[in-house]
FIKOLZA-1660 file (N, C-alpha, C; in steps of 0.1 Angstrom, whole numbers, plus 5000, padded with zeros to 4 digits):
% residues 222
   i   px   py   pz ch aa at
   1 6526 5915 6556  A  M  N
   1 6523 5907 6545  A  M CA
   1 6511 5914 6537  A  M  C
   2 6501 5919 6545  A  R  N
   2 6490 5925 6539  A  R CA
   2 6494 5937 6530  A  R  C
   3 6503 5945 6535  A  H  N
   3 6508 5957 6528  A  H CA
   3 6515 5952 6515  A  H  C
   4 6523 5942 6516  A  S  N
   4 6531 5936 6505  A  S CA
   4 6521 5931 6494  A  S  C
   5 6510 5925 6498  A  Y  N
   5 6501 5920 6489  A  Y CA
   5 6495 5931 6481  A  Y  C
   6 6490 5942 6487  A  F  N
   6 6484 5953 6480  A  F CA
   6 6494 5960 6472  A  F  C
   7 6506 5961 6476  A  Y  N
   7 6517 5967 6468  A  Y CA
   7 6519 5960 6455  A  Y  C
   8 6521 5946 6457  A  L  N
   8 6523 5938 6445  A  L CA
   8 6511 5939 6435  A  L  C
   9 6499 5939 6441  A  K  N
   9 6487 5940 6432  A  K CA
   9 6487 5954 6425  A  K  C
  10 6491 5964 6432  A  F  N
  10 6492 5978 6426  A  F CA
  10 6502 5978 6415  A  F  C
  11 6514 5972 6417  A  V  N
  11 6524 5972 6407  A  V CA
  11 6520 5964 6395  A  V  C
  12 6513 5953 6397  A  F  N
  12 6508 5944 6386  A  F CA
  12 6498 5952 6377  A  F  C
  13 6488 5959 6384  A  C  N
  13 6478 5966 6377  A  C CA
  13 6484 5978 6369  A  C  C
  14 6494 5985 6375  A  L  N
  14 6500 5996 6369  A  L CA
  14 6508 5991 6356  A  L  C
  15 6515 5980 6358  A  S  N
  15 6523 5974 6347  A  S CA
  15 6513 5970 6335  A  S  C
  16 6502 5964 6339  A  Y  N
  16 6492 5960 6329  A  Y CA
  16 6487 5973 6321  A  Y  C
  17 6483 5983 6329  A  F  N
  17 6478 5995 6323  A  F CA
  17 6488 6002 6313  A  F  C
  18 6501 6002 6317  A  L  N
  18 6511 6008 6309  A  L CA
  18 6513 6000 6296  A  L  C
  19 6513 5987 6298  A  A  N
  19 6514 5978 6286  A  A CA
  19 6503 5980 6276  A  A  C
  20 6491 5980 6281  A  V  N
  20 6479 5982 6273  A  V CA
  20 6480 5996 6266  A  V  C
  21 6484 6006 6274  A  S  N
  21 6485 6020 6268  A  S CA
  21 6495 6020 6257  A  S  C
  22 6506 6013 6259  A  A  N
  22 6517 6013 6249  A  A CA
  22 6512 6008 6235  A  A  C
  23 6502 5999 6236  A  Y  N
  23 6498 5993 6223  A  Y CA
  23 6484 5998 6219  A  Y  C
  24 6480 6008 6225  A  A  N
  24 6466 6014 6222  A  A CA
  24 6467 6019 6208  A  A  C
  25 6456 6017 6200  A  Q  N
  25 6456 6021 6187  A  Q CA
  25 6448 6034 6186  A  Q  C
  26 6452 6043 6177  A  T  N
  26 6445 6055 6174  A  T CA
  26 6437 6054 6161  A  T  C
  27 6425 6058 6161  A  D  N
  27 6417 6057 6149  A  D CA
  27 6417 6070 6141  A  D  C
  28 6423 6070 6129  A  Y  N
  28 6424 6082 6121  A  Y CA
  28 6414 6080 6110  A  Y  C
  29 6403 6089 6110  A  T  N
  29 6393 6088 6099  A  T CA
  29 6394 6100 6090  A  T  C
  30 6393 6097 6077  A  F  N
  30 6394 6108 6067  A  F CA
  30 6381 6108 6059  A  F  C
  31 6378 6121 6055  A  Y  N
  31 6366 6123 6047  A  Y CA
  31 6370 6132 6035  A  Y  C
  32 6368 6126 6023  A  V  N
  32 6373 6133 6011  A  V CA
  32 6362 6137 6002  A  V  C
  33 6362 6150 5998  A  T  N
  33 6352 6155 5989  A  T CA
  33 6358 6161 5976  A  T  C
  34 6350 6163 5966  A  D  N
  34 6355 6169 5954  A  D CA
  34 6353 6184 5954  A  D  C
  35 6355 6191 5943  A  N  N
  35 6354 6205 5942  A  N CA
  35 6339 6210 5943  A  N  C
  36 6330 6200 5942  A  K  N
  36 6316 6204 5944  A  K CA
  36 6311 6200 5958  A  K  C
  37 6320 6195 5966  A  G  N
  37 6316 6192 5980  A  G CA
  37 6310 6178 5981  A  G  C
  38 6311 6170 5971  A  L  N
  38 6305 6157 5971  A  L CA
  38 6315 6146 5976  A  L  C
  39 6310 6136 5983  A  P  N
  39 6319 6125 5987  A  P CA
  39 6327 6119 5975  A  P  C
  40 6340 6117 5977  A  L  N
  40 6348 6112 5966  A  L CA
  40 6353 6098 5970  A  L  C
  41 6349 6088 5961  A  S  N
  41 6353 6074 5963  A  S CA
  41 6366 6072 5956  A  S  C
  42 6372 6060 5959  A  D  N
  42 6385 6056 5952  A  D CA
  42 6397 6065 5954  A  D  C
  43 6397 6072 5965  A  V  N
  43 6408 6080 5969  A  V CA
  43 6417 6072 5977  A  V  C
  44 6430 6071 5974  A  I  N
  44 6440 6064 5982  A  I CA
  44 6447 6073 5992  A  I  C
  45 6447 6069 6004  A  I  N
  45 6455 6076 6014  A  I CA
  45 6466 6068 6020  A  I  C
  46 6478 6073 6018  A  E  N
  46 6490 6065 6022  A  E CA
  46 6497 6073 6034  A  E  C
  47 6497 6066 6046  A  P  N
  47 6503 6073 6057  A  P CA
  47 6518 6071 6058  A  P  C
  48 6525 6079 6066  A  D  N
  48 6539 6079 6067  A  D CA
  48 6544 6069 6078  A  D  C
  49 6537 6058 6079  A  I  N
  49 6540 6047 6089  A  I CA
  49 6540 6034 6082  A  I  C
  50 6544 6024 6090  A  A  N
  50 6543 6010 6085  A  A CA
  50 6549 6007 6072  A  A  C
  51 6562 6011 6070  A  A  N
  51 6569 6009 6057  A  A CA
  51 6569 5994 6053  A  A  C
  52 6568 5992 6040  A  V  N
  52 6568 5979 6035  A  V CA
  52 6583 5974 6036  A  V  C
  53 6584 5962 6043  A  T  N
  53 6598 5956 6044  A  T CA
  53 6599 5944 6036  A  T  C
  54 6588 5938 6032  A  R  N
  54 6589 5926 6024  A  R CA
  54 6577 5926 6015  A  R  C
  55 6579 5923 6002  A  A  N
  55 6568 5923 5992  A  A CA
  55 6558 5912 5995  A  A  C
  56 6545 5915 5994  A  P  N
  56 6535 5905 5996  A  P CA
  56 6536 5893 5987  A  P  C
  57 6533 5881 5992  A  A  N
  57 6535 5869 5984  A  A CA
  57 6524 5868 5973  A  A  C
  58 6512 5873 5976  A  D  N
  58 6501 5871 5967  A  D CA
  58 6503 5880 5954  A  D  C
  59 6498 5875 5943  A  V  N
  59 6499 5882 5930  A  V CA
  59 6486 5889 5928  A  V  C
  60 6486 5903 5926  A  A  N
  60 6474 5910 5923  A  A CA
  60 6470 5908 5908  A  A  C
  61 6458 5910 5905  A  I  N
  61 6453 5908 5891  A  I CA
  61 6445 5919 5886  A  I  C
  62 6449 5923 5873  A  I  N
  62 6440 5932 5865  A  I CA
  62 6437 5925 5853  A  I  C
  63 6424 5921 5852  A  D  N
  63 6419 5913 5840  A  D CA
  63 6415 5923 5829  A  D  C
  64 6413 5917 5817  A  Q  N
  64 6408 5925 5806  A  Q CA
  64 6396 5919 5801  A  Q  C
  65 6384 5926 5803  A  I  N
  65 6371 5921 5799  A  I CA
  65 6364 5932 5792  A  I  C
  66 6358 5928 5780  A  D  N
  66 6351 5938 5772  A  D CA
  66 6358 5950 5769  A  D  C
  67 6371 5949 5766  A  K  N
  67 6380 5960 5763  A  K CA
  67 6381 5970 5775  A  K  C
  68 6381 5965 5787  A  Q  N
  68 6383 5973 5799  A  Q CA
  68 6392 5966 5809  A  Q  C
  69 6399 5973 5816  A  F  N
  69 6407 5968 5827  A  F CA
  69 6398 5966 5839  A  F  C
  70 6398 5953 5845  A  I  N
  70 6389 5950 5856  A  I CA
  70 6397 5944 5867  A  I  C
  71 6398 5950 5879  A  P  N
  71 6393 5963 5882  A  P CA
  71 6401 5974 5875  A  P  C
  72 6396 5986 5874  A  Q  N
  72 6403 5997 5868  A  Q CA
  72 6414 6002 5876  A  Q  C
  73 6413 6000 5889  A  Q  N
  73 6423 6006 5898  A  Q CA
  73 6426 5996 5909  A  Q  C
  74 6439 5994 5912  A  I  N
  74 6442 5985 5924  A  I CA
  74 6453 5992 5932  A  I  C
  75 6453 5988 5945  A  L  N
  75 6463 5992 5955  A  L CA
  75 6472 5981 5958  A  L  C
  76 6485 5982 5956  A  I  N
  76 6494 5972 5959  A  I CA
  76 6506 5977 5968  A  I  C
  77 6515 5969 5972  A  E  N
  77 6526 5973 5979  A  E CA
  77 6539 5972 5971  A  E  C
  78 6549 5980 5974  A  T  N
  78 6562 5979 5967  A  T CA
  78 6567 5965 5966  A  T  C
  79 6571 5961 5954  A  G  N
  79 6577 5948 5953  A  G CA
  79 6567 5937 5949  A  G  C
  80 6554 5941 5949  A  Q  N
  80 6543 5931 5946  A  Q CA
  80 6542 5928 5931  A  Q  C
  81 6538 5916 5928  A  L  N
  81 6536 5912 5914  A  L CA
  81 6521 5914 5910  A  L  C
  82 6520 5918 5897  A  V  N
  82 6507 5919 5891  A  V CA
  82 6506 5911 5878  A  V  C
  83 6495 5904 5877  A  D  N
  83 6492 5896 5865  A  D CA
  83 6482 5903 5857  A  D  C
  84 6483 5902 5844  A  F  N
  84 6474 5909 5834  A  F CA
  84 6467 5898 5825  A  F  C
  85 6459 5889 5830  A  P  N
  85 6452 5880 5821  A  P CA
  85 6443 5887 5811  A  P  C
  86 6441 5881 5800  A  N  N
  86 6433 5886 5789  A  N CA
  86 6421 5877 5787  A  N  C
  87 6409 5881 5792  A  S  N
  87 6397 5873 5791  A  S CA
  87 6389 5876 5779  A  S  C
  88 6393 5885 5771  A  D  N
  88 6386 5888 5758  A  D CA
  88 6390 5878 5748  A  D  C
  89 6383 5878 5737  A  N  N
  89 6386 5869 5726  A  N CA
  89 6394 5876 5715  A  N  C
  90 6400 5887 5719  A  I  N
  90 6409 5894 5710  A  I CA
  90 6422 5897 5718  A  I  C
  91 6432 5900 5711  A  R  N
  91 6445 5903 5717  A  R CA
  91 6446 5917 5722  A  R  C
  92 6454 5919 5733  A  H  N
  92 6457 5932 5738  A  H CA
  92 6472 5934 5739  A  H  C
  93 6476 5947 5740  A  H  N
  93 6490 5951 5741  A  H CA
  93 6491 5961 5752  A  H  C
  94 6494 5956 5764  A  V  N
  94 6494 5963 5776  A  V CA
  94 6507 5970 5779  A  V  C
  95 6507 5983 5783  A  Y  N
  95 6520 5990 5785  A  Y CA
  95 6518 6002 5794  A  Y  C
  96 6529 6007 5799  A  S  N
  96 6529 6020 5807  A  S CA
  96 6542 6027 5805  A  S  C
  97 6541 6040 5805  A  F  N
  97 6553 6049 5804  A  F CA
  97 6555 6057 5817  A  F  C
  98 6548 6052 5828  A  S  N
  98 6548 6059 5840  A  S CA
  98 6562 6058 5847  A  S  C
  99 6566 6069 5854  A  K  N
  99 6579 6069 5860  A  K CA
  99 6581 6058 5870  A  K  C
 100 6570 6054 5877  A  A  N
 100 6571 6043 5887  A  A CA
 100 6573 6029 5881  A  A  C
 101 6569 6028 5868  A  K  N
 101 6572 6015 5861  A  K CA
 101 6569 6016 5846  A  K  C
 102 6579 6014 5839  A  V  N
 102 6578 6013 5824  A  V CA
 102 6578 5999 5820  A  V  C
 103 6568 5994 5813  A  F  N
 103 6568 5980 5809  A  F CA
 103 6559 5979 5797  A  F  C
 104 6560 5967 5791  A  E  N
 104 6552 5964 5779  A  E CA
 104 6549 5949 5778  A  E  C
 105 6537 5946 5775  A  L  N
 105 6533 5932 5772  A  L CA
 105 6527 5932 5758  A  L  C
 106 6535 5929 5748  A  K  N
 106 6531 5930 5734  A  K CA
 106 6519 5920 5731  A  K  C
 107 6513 5922 5720  A  L  N
 107 6501 5915 5716  A  L CA
 107 6500 5901 5722  A  L  C
 108 6490 5898 5730  A  Y  N
 108 6489 5885 5735  A  Y CA
 108 6474 5881 5738  A  Y  C
 109 6472 5869 5740  A  A  N
 109 6459 5864 5744  A  A CA
 109 6461 5856 5757  A  A  C
 110 6450 5852 5764  A  D  N
 110 6451 5844 5776  A  D CA
 110 6459 5851 5787  A  D  C
 111 6469 5844 5792  A  T  N
 111 6477 5850 5803  A  T CA
 111 6491 5851 5800  A  T  C
 112 6498 5862 5803  A  P  N
 112 6512 5864 5800  A  P CA
 112 6520 5853 5807  A  P  C
 113 6532 5850 5802  A  E  N
 113 6540 5840 5808  A  E CA
 113 6544 5843 5822  A  E  C
 114 6547 5855 5825  A  N  N
 114 6551 5859 5839  A  N CA
 114 6544 5872 5843  A  N  C
 115 6541 5873 5856  A  P  N
 115 6535 5886 5861  A  P CA
 115 6546 5897 5861  A  P  C
 116 6542 5909 5863  A  I  N
 116 6551 5920 5863  A  I CA
 116 6553 5925 5878  A  I  C
 117 6565 5927 5881  A  Q  N
 117 6568 5932 5895  A  Q CA
 117 6569 5948 5895  A  Q  C
 118 6564 5953 5906  A  F  N
 118 6564 5968 5907  A  F CA
 118 6572 5972 5920  A  F  C
 119 6585 5974 5919  A  P  N
 119 6593 5976 5930  A  P CA
 119 6594 5991 5935  A  P  C
 120 6589 6000 5926  A  E  N
 120 6590 6014 5929  A  E CA
 120 6577 6020 5934  A  E  C
 121 6578 6029 5944  A  H  N
 121 6566 6036 5949  A  H CA
 121 6561 6046 5939  A  H  C
 122 6548 6047 5938  A  G  N
 122 6542 6057 5929  A  G CA
 122 6529 6052 5922  A  G  C
 123 6525 6060 5912  A  V  N
 123 6513 6057 5904  A  V CA
 123 6517 6052 5890  A  V  C
 124 6511 6041 5886  A  V  N
 124 6514 6036 5872  A  V CA
 124 6501 6036 5864  A  V  C
 125 6501 6044 5854  A  V  N
 125 6489 6045 5845  A  V CA
 125 6491 6034 5834  A  V  C
 126 6481 6026 5832  A  V  N
 126 6483 6014 5823  A  V CA
 126 6473 6016 5811  A  V  C
 127 6478 6013 5799  A  G  N
 127 6469 6014 5787  A  G CA
 127 6471 6002 5778  A  G  C
 128 6463 6002 5767  A  C  N
 128 6465 5992 5757  A  C CA
 128 6468 5999 5744  A  C  C
 129 6478 5995 5737  A  N  N
 129 6483 6001 5725  A  N CA
 129 6474 5999 5713  A  N  C
 130 6464 5990 5715  A  I  N
 130 6455 5987 5704  A  I CA
 130 6441 5994 5707  A  I  C
 131 6438 5995 5720  A  H  N
 131 6425 6000 5723  A  H CA
 131 6427 6012 5733  A  H  C
 132 6426 6024 5728  A  D  N
 132 6429 6036 5736  A  D CA
 132 6419 6038 5747  A  D  C
 133 6407 6031 5746  A  S  N
 133 6397 6033 5756  A  S CA
 133 6401 6026 5769  A  S  C
 134 6411 6018 5769  A  M  N
 134 6414 6010 5781  A  M CA
 134 6424 6018 5789  A  M  C
 135 6420 6022 5801  A  I  N
 135 6429 6029 5810  A  I CA
 135 6428 6023 5824  A  I  C
 136 6439 6020 5830  A  G  N
 136 6439 6014 5844  A  G CA
 136 6449 6021 5852  A  G  C
 137 6448 6019 5865  A  Y  N
 137 6457 6026 5875  A  Y CA
 137 6462 6016 5885  A  Y  C
 138 6475 6017 5888  A  I  N
 138 6481 6009 5899  A  I CA
 138 6488 6018 5909  A  I  C
 139 6483 6018 5921  A  F  N
 139 6490 6027 5931  A  F CA
 139 6499 6017 5939  A  F  C
 140 6512 6020 5938  A  V  N
 140 6522 6012 5944  A  V CA
 140 6526 6019 5958  A  V  C
 141 6522 6013 5969  A  S  N
 141 6523 6019 5982  A  S CA
 141 6536 6015 5989  A  S  C
 142 6542 6024 5996  A  K  N
 142 6554 6021 6004  A  K CA
 142 6550 6019 6019  A  K  C
 143 6536 6019 6021  A  S  N
 143 6531 6016 6035  A  S CA
 143 6522 6004 6034  A  S  C
 144 6522 5996 6045  A  T  N
 144 6513 5985 6045  A  T CA
 144 6499 5989 6050  A  T  C
 145 6497 6002 6054  A  Q  N
 145 6485 6006 6059  A  Q CA
 145 6477 6016 6050  A  Q  C
 146 6481 6017 6038  A  S  N
 146 6474 6025 6028  A  S CA
 146 6459 6020 6027  A  S  C
 147 6450 6029 6025  A  V  N
 147 6436 6026 6024  A  V CA
 147 6429 6034 6012  A  V  C
 148 6417 6029 6009  A  M  N
 148 6410 6036 5998  A  M CA
 148 6396 6039 6002  A  M  C
 149 6391 6051 5999  A  T  N
 149 6378 6055 6003  A  T CA
 149 6367 6048 5996  A  T  C
 150 6355 6046 6002  A  G  N
 150 6344 6040 5996  A  G CA
 150 6334 6050 5991  A  G  C
 151 6322 6046 5988  A  E  N
 151 6312 6055 5981  A  E CA
 151 6309 6067 5990  A  E  C
 152 6310 6066 6003  A  R  N
 152 6307 6077 6012  A  R CA
 152 6318 6087 6014  A  R  C
 153 6330 6084 6007  A  G  N
 153 6341 6093 6008  A  G CA
 153 6350 6092 6020  A  G  C
 154 6347 6083 6029  A  D  N
 154 6355 6082 6041  A  D CA
 154 6362 6068 6043  A  D  C
 155 6372 6068 6051  A  V  N
 155 6380 6056 6054  A  V CA
 155 6388 6059 6066  A  V  C
 156 6391 6048 6073  A  S  N
 156 6399 6049 6086  A  S CA
 156 6411 6041 6086  A  S  C
 157 6421 6046 6093  A  I  N
 157 6433 6038 6096  A  I CA
 157 6435 6037 6111  A  I  C
 158 6437 6025 6115  A  Q  N
 158 6440 6023 6130  A  Q CA
 158 6454 6020 6131  A  Q  C
 159 6461 6028 6140  A  S  N
 159 6475 6027 6141  A  S CA
 159 6480 6029 6155  A  S  C
 160 6490 6021 6159  A  E  N
 160 6497 6023 6172  A  E CA
 160 6507 6035 6170  A  E  C
 161 6511 6037 6158  A  Q  N
 161 6521 6048 6156  A  Q CA
 161 6513 6061 6152  A  Q  C
 162 6519 6072 6156  A  A  N
 162 6513 6085 6152  A  A CA
 162 6515 6088 6137  A  A  C
 163 6505 6092 6131  A  I  N
 163 6506 6096 6117  A  I CA
 163 6508 6111 6116  A  I  C
 164 6519 6115 6109  A  K  N
 164 6522 6129 6108  A  K CA
 164 6519 6135 6094  A  K  C
 165 6521 6126 6084  A  Q  N
 165 6519 6130 6070  A  Q CA
 165 6512 6120 6062  A  Q  C
 166 6505 6124 6052  A  I  N
 166 6498 6114 6043  A  I CA
 166 6500 6118 6028  A  I  C
 167 6501 6109 6020  A  N  N
 167 6500 6111 6005  A  N CA
 167 6485 6108 6001  A  N  C
 168 6480 6117 5993  A  V  N
 168 6466 6115 5989  A  V CA
 168 6466 6114 5973  A  V  C
 169 6458 6105 5968  A  W  N
 169 6458 6103 5953  A  W CA
 169 6444 6100 5948  A  W  C
 170 6441 6106 5937  A  H  N
 170 6429 6102 5930  A  H CA
 170 6431 6103 5915  A  H  C
 171 6426 6093 5907  A  A  N
 171 6429 6092 5893  A  A CA
 171 6425 6105 5885  A  A  C
 172 6414 6112 5890  A  N  N
 172 6409 6123 5882  A  N CA
 172 6413 6137 5888  A  N  C
 173 6424 6136 5896  A  N  N
 173 6430 6149 5901  A  N CA
 173 6433 6158 5890  A  N  C
 174 6428 6171 5891  A  A  N
 174 6430 6181 5880  A  A CA
 174 6445 6183 5877  A  A  C
 175 6453 6180 5887  A  A  N
 175 6468 6182 5885  A  A CA
 175 6474 6171 5877  A  A  C
 176 6467 6161 5874  A  G  N
 176 6472 6149 5867  A  G CA
 176 6471 6136 5874  A  G  C
 177 6470 6125 5866  A  P  N
 177 6467 6112 5872  A  P CA
 177 6478 6106 5880  A  P  C
 178 6490 6111 5879  A  E  N
 178 6501 6106 5887  A  E CA
 178 6505 6115 5898  A  E  C
 179 6497 6125 5901  A  T  N
 179 6500 6135 5912  A  T CA
 179 6497 6130 5925  A  T  C
 180 6506 6130 5934  A  L  N
 180 6504 6127 5949  A  L CA
 180 6504 6140 5957  A  L  C
 181 6493 6142 5964  A  M  N
 181 6492 6153 5973  A  M CA
 181 6498 6150 5987  A  M  C
 182 6509 6156 5991  A  N  N
 182 6515 6154 6003  A  N CA
 182 6510 6164 6013  A  N  C
 183 6504 6159 6024  A  I  N
 183 6497 6167 6033  A  I CA
 183 6501 6165 6048  A  I  C
 184 6504 6175 6055  A  E  N
 184 6507 6174 6069  A  E CA
 184 6494 6172 6077  A  E  C
 185 6493 6162 6085  A  L  N
 185 6481 6160 6092  A  L CA
 185 6476 6171 6101  A  L  C
 186 6485 6178 6107  A  N  N
 186 6481 6189 6116  A  N CA
 186 6476 6202 6108  A  N  C
 187 6477 6201 6094  A  A  N
 187 6472 6212 6086  A  A CA
 187 6458 6210 6082  A  A  C
 188 6453 6198 6085  A  L  N
 188 6439 6194 6081  A  L CA
 188 6429 6198 6092  A  L  C
 189 6417 6203 6088  A  K  N
 189 6407 6206 6097  A  K CA
 189 6399 6193 6100  A  K  C
 190 6392 6193 6111  A  Q  N
 190 6384 6181 6115  A  Q CA
 190 6370 6185 6117  A  Q  C
 191 6361 6176 6114  A  D  N
 191 6346 6180 6116  A  D CA
 191 6342 6176 6130  A  D  C
 192 6329 6177 6133  A  E  N
 192 6324 6174 6146  A  E CA
 192 6326 6160 6150  A  E  C
 193 6328 6151 6140  A  N  N
 193 6330 6137 6143  A  N CA
 193 6345 6133 6144  A  N  C
 194 6354 6143 6143  A  G  N
 194 6368 6140 6144  A  G CA
 194 6374 6136 6131  A  G  C
 195 6366 6136 6120  A  R  N
 195 6372 6132 6107  A  R CA
 195 6381 6143 6101  A  R  C
 196 6392 6139 6096  A  Y  N
 196 6401 6148 6089  A  Y CA
 196 6395 6151 6075  A  Y  C
 197 6394 6164 6072  A  L  N
 197 6387 6168 6059  A  L CA
 197 6397 6171 6048  A  L  C
 198 6395 6164 6037  A  I  N
 198 6404 6166 6025  A  I CA
 198 6395 6169 6013  A  I  C
 199 6400 6179 6005  A  K  N
 199 6393 6183 5993  A  K CA
 199 6402 6181 5981  A  K  C
 200 6397 6175 5970  A  I  N
 200 6405 6173 5958  A  I CA
 200 6398 6179 5946  A  I  C
 201 6404 6188 5939  A  D  N
 201 6399 6193 5927  A  D CA
 201 6400 6183 5916  A  D  C
 202 6389 6178 5910  A  I  N
 202 6389 6168 5900  A  I CA
 202 6384 6173 5887  A  I  C
 203 6387 6165 5877  A  I  N
 203 6381 6168 5863  A  I CA
 203 6373 6155 5860  A  I  C
 204 6364 6157 5850  A  P  N
 204 6355 6145 5847  A  P CA
 204 6364 6134 5842  A  P  C
 205 6360 6121 5844  A  P  N
 205 6367 6110 5840  A  P CA
 205 6369 6110 5825  A  P  C
 206 6381 6105 5820  A  A  N
 206 6384 6104 5806  A  A CA
 206 6373 6096 5798  A  A  C
 207 6370 6101 5787  A  T  N
 207 6360 6094 5778  A  T CA
 207 6367 6082 5771  A  T  C
 208 6359 6074 5765  A  R  N
 208 6365 6063 5757  A  R CA
 208 6374 6068 5746  A  R  C
 209 6384 6060 5742  A  N  N
 209 6394 6064 5732  A  N CA
 209 6402 6076 5736  A  N  C
 210 6406 6076 5749  A  S  N
 210 6413 6089 5753  A  S CA
 210 6425 6086 5762  A  S  C
 211 6432 6074 5760  A  F  N
 211 6443 6071 5769  A  F CA
 211 6454 6082 5767  A  F  C
 212 6457 6087 5755  A  E  N
 212 6467 6096 5753  A  E CA
 212 6464 6109 5760  A  E  C
 213 6451 6113 5760  A  D  N
 213 6448 6126 5767  A  D CA
 213 6450 6124 5782  A  D  C
 214 6446 6112 5788  A  T  N
 214 6448 6110 5802  A  T CA
 214 6462 6109 5806  A  T  C
 215 6471 6104 5797  A  F  N
 215 6485 6101 5801  A  F CA
 215 6494 6112 5795  A  F  C
 216 6488 6123 5791  A  G  N
 216 6496 6135 5786  A  G CA
 216 6503 6132 5773  A  G  C
 217 6498 6123 5765  A  G  N
 217 6503 6121 5752  A  G CA
 217 6516 6113 5751  A  G  C
 218 6520 6107 5763  A  L  N
 218 6533 6100 5763  A  L CA
 218 6532 6087 5754  A  L  C
 219 6520 6082 5752  A  S  N
 219 6518 6070 5744  A  S CA
 219 6523 6072 5729  A  S  C
 220 6525 6085 5725  A  Q  N
 220 6530 6088 5712  A  Q CA
 220 6544 6083 5710  A  Q  C
 221 6551 6080 5721  A  Q  N
 221 6565 6075 5719  A  Q CA
 221 6565 6062 5712  A  Q  C
 222 6554 6054 5712  A  D  N
 222 6554 6041 5706  A  D CA
 222 6555 6042 5691  A  D  C
% end
């Protein structure tokens, strides 16, 4: 009986250890810098895990205040809705010609009748046909675990699944505002703290009245 007791105890402990190990999370930390070696904020990192299977129920919001999109940049998931209220006392004409979503909200005040759905993965550059200074960005993620760097340029993803590839995006990427950098994780170097190091060549943010320059002149189609 004594041997049976210790055997059963051993089996229970082993089973518990294997179960815990199976659900152990790995912490992937990324550190992003610009071409001057400075920490880069507002970088979105999208891992090749946790695919979106159902659109979030909550509606994201990009407001319009003092002729600016607030917030200027949002991260949503495929299929999610976005509302574009107008808090200014003037009308706006919101639109985009981005591949991920072409849409138009003609001159309006207050709140549009319906929010806009974004079913396709990618980057949507948003502008106002009346005020070229207004530029906004929507990153439509196909992963539920996409993250955005803070002021220190770093961010972490905790995952039970192994991450093998990531998409990296920043609005001021020298290659263009809709460019996604696809990177193999094992191609990245790590620092002494285990952070994966990413560098992005950026250009200065667009100045006011420059939506056409930022969006490659596509707004001329209007």
